[in-house]
C-alpha positions, 0 to 999 in steps of 0.5 A, a space after each residue: 093748175 092751182 086752187 085758191 079760196 077767198 073766205 067772207 072776210 076777204 070780200 066783206 066790203 068793196 076794199 076787200 074785193 079790190 084786194 082779191 084782185 090785187 092778190 091775184 095780180 101779185 101772184 100771177 098764176 095764169 091757171 087758177 080755180 078760185 072759190 068764193 064765199 059769201 060776203 062778210 057775214 051774209 050767211 048769218 044774215 040770210 039765216 035770219 031771212 030763213 028764220 023770219 020766213 017761218 016765223 013772220 013774213 014781214 020780218 023776213 022782208 025787213 031782213 031781205 032788204 038789209 041783205 040787198 042794201 049791203 050788196 048794193 052799197 058794195 056794188 056802188 063803190 065798185 062800179 061807176 054808175 047803176 047803168 052797169 049790167 051788174 046792178 040788173 043781174 044782181 037785182 034779178 037774183 034777189 028777185 028770184 030769191 024773193 019769189 022762191 020765198 013767196 011761192 014755196 009751200 015747203 015746211 022743210 026748214 033745211 030745204 028752204 035754208 039751202 035754197 035761200 042761204 046759197 045766194 050769199 055764194 052766188 051774189 059774191 062770186 058773180 060780183 067778184 067775177 065781173 069786177 075782176 073782168 073790169 080790172 083786166 083779170 079775164 076769168 069764166 064764172 062757173 056755177 058749182 052746182 053744175 059740177 058738185 053732185 050730193 045726196 039730199 041731206 040739206 045743210 050737210 050734204 054728202 058728196 057723190 064723188 064719181 059723178 062729181 069727178 066726171 062733171 068737174 073733168 068735163 066742165 072746168 078748164 085747166 087753163 085760165 082763171 075760173 071763178 066759183 062758189 064754195 059751200 054749195 052743191 046740187 042733189 042728184 035727183 031733182 037738182 035742188 041746191 044743197 049746202 056742204 055744212 057751215 064753213 064748207 068752202 074749204 071743203 069745196 076747194 079740196 073737192 076741185 083740187 082732188 078732181 083736177 090733180 091741182 098742184 096746191 090749195 091756198 086758203 086766203 084768210 085774215 090771220 097769218 096762217 094756222 095758229 096754235 090757238 084762236 087769238 079771240 080766246 088766247 094770248 101770245 099765239 104762235 104761227 105753225 109753219 108746218 103741219 103734217 096731214 095727219 096732224 092737221 086732220 086730228 086738229 080739224 076733227 077736234 074743231 080747229 077753226 081755220 081748216 074745215 074738217 072734210 077738207 084734208 082727207 081728199 088732199 092727203 090721198 093725192 098728196 096735194 099741199 094745203 097753204 093757209 096764207 093771209 090776204 093782208 100780207 100775201 108775200 108771207 109764206 104762212 102755213 104749209 099742210 103737207 108731207 113731212 114733220 108732224 108739227 113745226 114748231 112742236 108747241 101745244 095746240 089749244 082748240 076751244 068750242 063754246 056753247 056745247 051740251 054735256 049729257 050724262 045718261 044712266 039706266 033707269 033700273 041701275 043695270 050696266 050701260 051695254 052696247 045695246 043701250 049705247 047703240 040706241 043713244 047713237 041712233 038718236 043722236 044721229 036722228 036728231 043731227 047732234 055732232 058728237 064731240 066727246 064720249 065717256 062711259 063707265 059700267 053704269 053711266 054714259 056721257 056725251 058732249 054734243 053740238 046742238 047745231 040744229 037746235 033739236 036738244 029738246 026732242 032729243 031729251 024727250 027721247 032719252 028720258 023714255 029710256 034713261 035718267 038724263 042729266 044735262 048741262 048747256 052752255 059748256 066749253 070744250 077745250 082740246 089740247 094737243 101736245 101739252 105738258 101736265 103743267 100747261 094743262 094745270 094752268 088751263 084749268 085754273 079757275 074753271 070748273 072741270 065737268 069732265 076730263 079725258 086724256 090720251 097719249 097726245 091729247 087732253 079734252 076738258 069740259 068746263 063750266 066758265 
């Protein structure tokens, strides 16, 4: 059995859904588990619904209407007329979402977020599954929440691997094609929907592959494979034909956008190869992540993360920054859900670059100021470069204000103000 994952770019419109069917037909894999993400930018659109729910109920209804119209526009192009049962099924899902927002009394933003944003995957996977059946690709639709069990850390849930493994073994057929959702799980106590973190659909594919002892995982994207840099920010990018598990984990850890950081570890444990291929050119080989050479070709790899925050802390009484001080800092970083990207310390100062992904910087700063002298820069860019020469690093730094530089044998990190 193999696992395929199709992201939002592959199903962003009716032509994309038709292309998914074409890719499945061309691959001729009889036994597949297919993970489907929300269509296009629907996760972003549903985030607006959640935001407006807490800020302004009228705006929330308008945001919901936009999401509704987007999906029904795609349905109108995929199915002949609105008498098809899919229209009623999708409308019912929207009614359920509206009912939840109308009746919930929860003030927990993360809880409400997961219950609402999860509809992106539920809608897309339902549409894709039924369209495939209409086009002679028999399949079974599976609610991933019946399989993947997590804790209650909404928006960044941790997987209960033992229970999940048992559920998948009991639920998923090794024969035929199964369509399911990425990004989602259900918490163990009350079965409320949880999410695995943004871009978590790749991780979902790896979870199923591990539990099913799959032959491989293929992530279908709108790029030829894993490139040595993001083409949105760098020119003359090159395809990486082969990456070792270890190197890929390093790249993902530092923020390479093609592969989710959590995806690779379960695959490495069972030596399940991961392929990143183009749904626009499905006959091309793309990139293989697996055993073997570290990197082919051996060229510098550039990773860029924008809109980071650089915090610089020192003690108020000019004492040294010791383990107890730094321990408090990490406790608060965890408490306010900051993703740490880089740390650097000296005898009297401690610097940390964080991703303020849950918009809790002001709360963190208030806490830090009670103990430390605090300076910070918002909107900085973090560059991470692997396998680059000093000349290539110098070229990258040209014209940029470097706030912090950190270097190890294979990796250079730069925090810059551009």
